[in-house]
N, C-alpha and C positions, 0 to 999 in steps of 0.2 A: 554568457560566453558563448553558448550553443548556436545563438540567434546569429551571431557576427560569423560564426563557422559556416552556417547554413548558407548566408547570402553571399559570404566571401567565396565560398566554393561555386555559386552558380556564376558568378562574374568571371572568376578565374578560368573555369571550365569552358567560358564562351569567348574566350580572348579572340578567338578566330573571327568574332564580328568586328572587334576593332581593327584587326590586320586588314578586313575586308573593306572598311570604310576607309582606311588610311591610303588604301590602292585606288580608290574610285578615281581620283586626279590622274594618276597614271594611266588608267585605262580609258579615260577620257580623252587624253593625248593622242591616242590611238585610234581614235574613231575614225579618224579620215582613211585609216589603213584599213581598218578591219570592218567597217561600216557600223550601223546604228544598232545591229542585233547585237555586237559585244557590250555596248554600254547596258541594254536591255538585261541582257546575260547577268552582267554585275550587279545591276540594281535588284533582280530577283534573288542573288544569293544574298546580298545583304539583308533583303526584306526577310527572306526566311529564317537568317540567323537571328536577327532582331526580334522576330516572332516567337523563337525557339526561348531567347532569352525573357521575353515576357511572360511566356508560358512557366518557364521556370520559377520565375519570382513569384508568379501568382500561385503557383501549386505550394512553393515554400511557404508563402504569407497563409495558404489555407491550411497547412499543416502545424502552423503556430497557433492559428485561432482555435483549431482541433485541440491541440495539446492544451492550451490554456481552459478550454471549457471542461477537458478530463480532469484535470488537476483541479479546478474548482469543484467539480463534482465528487472528487475523490475526499477532499478536503471535509465538504459537508457531510459525507457519509461517515467520516471518522467521528467528527464533532457530535453527530446524533448517536453514533454507537456508544461515545463516551458518556453521552446523558444515560444512556440506556443502562450500562455497566456501572455507573457511578464511580468510573477509575478516571485518572488524568487522560489526555490525550497520548502522552507517551506510553503508559501503561497498557492502554486500550490498542496501541498499534502493535505493541511487542506481544501481547497475548493472542492478538489475532493472527500473528504470525506463527506463533507455536501451535495454535489450533491448526492452522493451514498445513503446516509441514508435518503435523500428526495425521493428516487425513481427515481431519474433523473440519466443522465451521464455526463460524462466528454467532450462527443461530444456537448451536449447542452451547456456546458459551454464555449467551445472555439467558438463555433458558434455565442453566444451572445457577447463574447469579439471582435471576429472579425466584428459583424454587427456594434458594438460601434465605432471601429477604422475607419471604412469605413465612417460612418455617420460623424465622427469629421473631416475627410478629404476632404468632400465636401464643396462647397460654395453655397449651394441652400437652400431652405426653410425647408429642413429635417434637416438640419446643424443648423439652427436658432431654431428649436423647441427643439433640443436638448440640446443647450445652455441654452434655457430657463427654461428646466427641471433641469438642473444641477444647476443654479442659485437658483430656487424655494427650491432644496433639500440642498442649502448651501454647493455645491461641487465646489472647486475652480479648474477650469480645467487648469490652469497655474502653473507651478512649479517655482522653482528658474531661475532668470534670464528672467521671462517671456515665457518659453519654454512650450508647451503644453506637459501634463503629459501622461505617457503612457496609452493605453486603458486598460492594466491590472490593473493599478492602479485606475483609474476611474471606472472601472467594482466593484473593491472591495468595495470602498467607497460608491457608488451610490446604490448598492444592498443592503449593509447594512442599509442606511440610508431609502430606499423605505420598507425595511423590518419592520423598527421601526414605520412606519406610522399607525396612527388609523383609518384613514379615507381610507378605501379599494378602495371606487370609485376613488378618487383623486390619490391614489397610483398608479392605475392602469393606470391611464391618463398620468402620467408622466412616467411609464415604458414604455409605448407605444411609448412617444416621443424619448425615448431614444435606445429603441430595435426594433422598428416597430411591425409588427404583431407576431414577434416571443416571444414578451414579455410575451405571454401565457405560454409559455414552461418554464419560470422561476417563475411562480406562486407557484409550489410545495416549492420552496427555499424561497420566500417572505413569504409565509404562515407560515413558520417555525417562523417568528418573530425574530428581533435581538438578542433578549435572546437566542432564540432556535438555532441559527447560531453561536453564541459564545460559548454555551454548546458542540457543536457538534466539533468544532474547539480545544476546550479543550480535549475533548474525543480523537480526533486525535493524539494529543500529547501526551497522557497517553498511546496510544498504540504504540507510536513510529514511 
């Protein structure tokens, strides 16, 4: 739709070129009276107008190519990030928007998810604390068939439930059990509250 608008505006805005061309015959009829210089003047004006049209079309096409390349790069980045976070493309974009609006970054998000995955893969005290935290939050770490859920899924549910807690001190203790010392980097997200996170996700969808 926007492509047609772009080219349509170029042609409409340069309607004067068509008017100039339609008047060439009239100008030519007056050559005997005004001399060859009038014909030359008309030709110059038409030529300049046509050149402007050509330049506008070329610029519009160039903008469309650049837009296409940017869209392709963005899609590739989102797909790559989705693989890193083990979340769907939709969830990845929503959480990326949440982190951005909270003044954080996707790097912080991927780092937290990776940390969670590493912790859950251990068989030590750190893993035990994380499991205790999940239990207190009411997050089931196992999915269908008793298989461990992905770190992306666990991240989404645990962060949302942490953000909904009223007791900030208890919230931070549980967050530390799950994400270690890096939990502090998640505070801007947690401070948004579960409602704030939901609203930002909704806004992300509105923006497409």
